Residue, then its C-alpha position, 0 to 999 in steps of 0.5 A: m227756455q219757455i216752450y209753447r203748445y196749443l192743444t185743440g180738439e172737439d168739445d168732449s171729455a177727450f179734450c179735457h183729458k188732453v189738457t189734464k195730461a199736459l198739466s200733469e206733465g208740468w205744462e201750465l195754462y196760458g191765457s184763456p181757452s178758445y171755443t168755436f163752432d166748426p160749420a163743416e163738421k157741425k161741432m164745437k171745437c176747443g183750444q187751450a195754450v199751455t207753456r212749460i219752462v225747460a232747461d236752457q238748451p238750443y231750440n230744435p224745430d225737429k225735436k218734439l216739444i214733449d221731449y224738452r226737459 
């Protein structure tokens, strides 16, 4: 089964660390990153989709995606 997460955050080193942590946990980049201006906060925001293949198992929407193995 393939699982999907969309990581978001302010355009800063914390966002880069969030993506790097996901990659170190076996997630893979999926598609191109997004980059947009948030006029309410007057800050740039980033987003990056990541996916991971896990053992076939029933999908449970109450289960945290990071708990799938």
